[in-house]
N, C-alpha and C positions, 0 to 999 in steps of 0.2 A: 205121288209122285213129283209133283210141282214144290211140294212143301219140303221134302227129302232132298231135292236140288238145290233149293235156296238154303237149306242149312249148310251143305256139303259149302256152296258156295260161299257163304259168309265165315263158316271155319277155315276154308282157304284162303282167304281174303286177310283174316286176323294171322293165320300162319305166316303169311308172307312179309305182312307189314311187322311182325317180330323179327323175322330174318333181316330185314332191311334196318330196323332199328337197333341190330345185332353185329353190324358192318362196323368193322372199326375204319377210323380216321387214316387219311395219308396228310403230311404235311411238305411245303415246299417251301422254296427262299422266297414267294410271295405272301407267306405266314410269318416273315420275320422282319424287325423294326426297320425304318428306312427314314431318311430326311424329313427333317419337321416334325417326325412322332415325339409327344409331349405325353409319358405315358405314368399315368398315377400308379402307385403302389400302399400299399397300408403293412408296417411290420408289425408281428402277433406275438403276443407273450409266448415264450415257449410252454409255459405250463398249460394253455390251453389247446396244444396240439393234438395230442390224443396219437392215434395209432398211425404212424407214415409208413410202414414198412411193409404193408399188406398190399398183394396186389394181385393180380390174376386178368381173366378175360371178361368182358362184359362185367366188368367190378364197378361198384357203386361207392366212389370214394365220398364219405361227408365230411367235410371240414365246415361247417357253418356255426360251430362253437367256438372259433377263432378270435379272440380276443385283440383286438387293435390296439397296440402300445405308442403310435405315431403314423407319420406319413412321409412318403416323399414323392419326388419325381425320376423319372429316368428320361432324359432329353437327347435326342440325336437329331445333330445337327450338321450343315455341310463343312467338312474339314477347313471351309476357307475361312471360317469365322471360330478359329481356335487360335490361340497365341502360336502356333507351329503350320501357319497359313503358306506361309514361303515352302516351306518343305513338302507340304501335303497338297500344294495348286495343283488342280488336274486329279487327283486322285479321285476314281470313281467310289463312292462309299460313304460313309457316315461316321461319325464321331460319337462320343459320349464322354463326359467327364467322367471319371471314377470319383475322385478323391481332390480337396483342396490343397493338403498337406498329406505328404507321408512320411518326413522325417523332419525335425527341426531341433537340431542342436546350435543354440546362438554362438556364435563365433566360429564355429566348427563348420557346419554344413546343412542346407536345408532342401528338400525336394519337395517339390509344390506344383500343382496345376498338370495333374496326372490324368492325362486322353488315354482312350482305348480308340481305334480304329478299326471301324468293319468294313468289310467287301461280300458283296454275294457275287459268288462267280457259278456260274451256269454251263462251263464246259468242264474240262477237268482238272481238279474235282468240280463237280456239283456239290457244292457247299455255302455255309454262311461261315464265314472266318474271320478272326483277327488278322489285320494284316502290319497295324504298326502302333506303336506306343511313341508318347510325346510327355515329357516332364520338362520341369526347368529345375536345374541342380545351382543353388545358390545364385538363382536370377536369371543364369544363363540358358536358354531355350535350347532343350537337346530331343532330337526326333530319332525313330529308329524303327526301320522297317524288320518285320521280321524275316528272318534268313530260312527258317523253316515255318512255313505258315500253320498257325493255331485253327483247326476244322473243326468250329464248336458244333456244327450236327452238318452232317452228309445227307443228301436228297436222292430219293424220295425219303421220307423218315416214315417208317413203318412199322408194324409190331412184330416183334423178335429181328429187328436190323442190330446189328452190332459191328462199331468200329474202334478200332485203335489208330491213334494216329502220332506224330511226334509233331513238336514244335521247338524253336529255337529265336531268341532274341539277345541282342546287348547293345547298350550304349557306346558310341563310339569311343577311342581312348584317344584323347588329346591333353595337352600341357593345360588348355585353359578350363577344363572339366577336372573339379577337386575329387570326385569319386564316381565309379561307373556300377551299374546295375545289369545282371545278365539273369536269363532262365532258360532250363533247357529242361525238357521232360516227354512226357505222355501223358496224351488222354482217353481214356476208354468210355465210349458211350453205347448203351445197351437199352432198348425198348423194351421193358420188360411187362408191359401190362396195356391195357385200354377199356376203355368206359365213359363214365358220367364221372365229373367233380363238381362238386357243390362247396361251395366257399361264402362268403357274407357278400360277396358280388354278382352271383348268380351261378347258374346251372349250365353245363356245357360238355358235349363230348369232348375226349382227351385221349393220349396216348401219355403215357408213364414212361419219364425216360431217367435213368439212373448215371450222371456222368461223373469220374473219376479223375482228377489230376496227380500227378506224381511229377513233380519238379523238383530242382537241386538249382536254388537260388542261391547269386554269389553276389556280396557287394565290396566294391574294390576301391580301395583307397589307395593313396600314395605310399603306404608301409607293406599291407599285405592284403590279401582276399579274404572275406570273411563269407564262406560257405554255408546255407542252413536249407534242411529240406524242408518242402511247402507242399503238404499232401493235402488234400482237401477233395471233398464230395458234395453232389448236389443232388436231391430229389427233384424231379422237375415233373409237373402237370401241362403238358401243351395242348393248345386247341387252332383249329379253323376257324371257329367261332366270331361273331359278334355279341354282345350283350349291350342292351339296349341302345343298337347304332354303333357302339363303339369297339372297333377292332381291339382283340386282345393284345396281340403282338407278341409281347413278353408274356412269360410261364404264368398261368393261372394261379398258381401256387409254386414256390421255391422254397427247399429248405435246405441250408448249405450249413457246411461246419469241415471240420478237421478230422483225419484220418491217421491215428498214431498206433502202431504196434497192431495194424489191420482194424483196429476199432473205431467206429466213426461217431463223434461227436457233433451234435447240431449246436450252432452258436447263432444263427439265423432265421426266420422265417420270415418272411414275405408274399402279399398275394396281390395281384390286380385288384385294384379298386376304383372308388368313385371320391371325389371331396368330401371329406366327415370333419365336420365342426370339432376343433379340437376338445372343447369343453364335453360335447356330447362321446367321446372317445374315451374321457375319464381318467386319462394320466396325467397325475399330477408332478410336473418336473422335479418342483423344489420345496413341496411338505415334506415336512419330518426331516427326509435324507439331506435335506442343503445344508442343514445344522451339523452334519458330520464334518470333523476338519481332521485335516492327515498332514502328517510331517515326518523326516525332513522332505525337503523337494529342492535340487537333486537327493537322491539318495545312494547311500554305500550297501549296508547291510537288511538294516528291517525301517518299514513302513507301518508308522505308529497312527491309530486312528480314537478320535474319542468324538462326543456327543453329549448334548445338551438336555438329550431326555431319555430314556430306556427304549432299546430297539432290539428286540431279540430276532437273530435268524434274516441278517442282513445278508443277501446271496452277493458275495463279490467276485469279480473276472476281472482279468487284466489281458489285453490285447498288445501284440507288438503294431509297428505300423501298417504292416500287410494284412492287419486284420485276423492274424492267426491266435487263437486262445492259447495262452502259457501258463496261467495259474487261475485257480476255481478255489473260493472256503465259503464258509457260510459263519457269519461273526456275529460275536453278542455284546453289544455296546451297553455298559450299562451307564447312568447318570453321570456326567459331568465327570469322567475318570479313564483314564488311557488303558483300558483292559486289556484292547486286542490289539495284536501287532501280527505283521505277518514278514517273512525273512524273504529279502528278495537277490541273495548271494549266488543264486543259480542264474540270475537273469544275465542277457549279454548287456554289455553297454548299450544306453540308445534311447529314443523317447517311448513311452508305453503310455496306453490308456486303460486307466482302471473304472469301472461302474458298479454302481452299488444299486441294487432293488431290492425292495420289498413288497408283497403285495403290486398295488399300481403307483408306487412312488419311484422316484429314478433319480440318481444324480449321477454324474460322469464326470472324472478329474484327469489331467494328464499329469505325468511325471517322469523325469529325466535317471536312469541309473546309470551312475559314474562308472 
């Protein structure tokens, strides 16, 4: 009798521990980045991604095969330590530098020092939100608070939560500012799975969040506005756990890209990570692909490419200054001959970034489309 009771007790304990292990986590504002957070991430090669669309309950996502291609830092600072400290003095939040340069048209206009200002609201709404933008237009600091805040996450964030919010901001219109920028749109955020995620950084419990942004952006110059859609989506795996004593804060894994005609195309993969020796990562930024030359720059109709060695299957991608993918093609380059070209007649005038990649080799160039 005692033996039977002991067996039932063990089975009940195992069953109870399994139930506990299967409980989905809930995230709050405390799990979001804050001032003085310096969070390292690794970029990963798209080819190493695997299946990222599968989801479910108590699901185990295994991304341990991700191959890093480089590293970066997300640094969250006091708004008083940014070029826009006068305008955001007393701002109860944090700031993150998004880009050094968004647009650079020599002799025309430049947009630099792009910062995003975040705020944690614990009232109505209880959310982690984008509350302001700072950018320098031709050297002039231009602050802009959101007229309609962008609630990135609403809390408590738990399985099956769905939120649809709107946002709107625009830079001020004055005679001193040669160009303006505005963005109006909606964000749809759905928690569609929970379980555990494994990456080269570690294994943690997580929620899987899909965030889609449908925006209408406009660049305004002295003559006429230039509107363009800016539809993006990100798949994120969020956690409230620590790994080796480090608060994760940012997504354990984030896959972001563009949405066109309802179809999602991933353009970037990055995951929370520790410092890795660049030599150990194995990315050769210059070997081989650095020998590729392209011309003319600026360009009107066609970009030509040549190389001093044969390279088959070089992947070419072009992004605009906002990171939106606008063109992709596989190049086949013969030895010392300009055998490959692409037409850029359909691109709007402005600055673009062209990236070339083959296996673990990569090169990046900028060009101006007239």
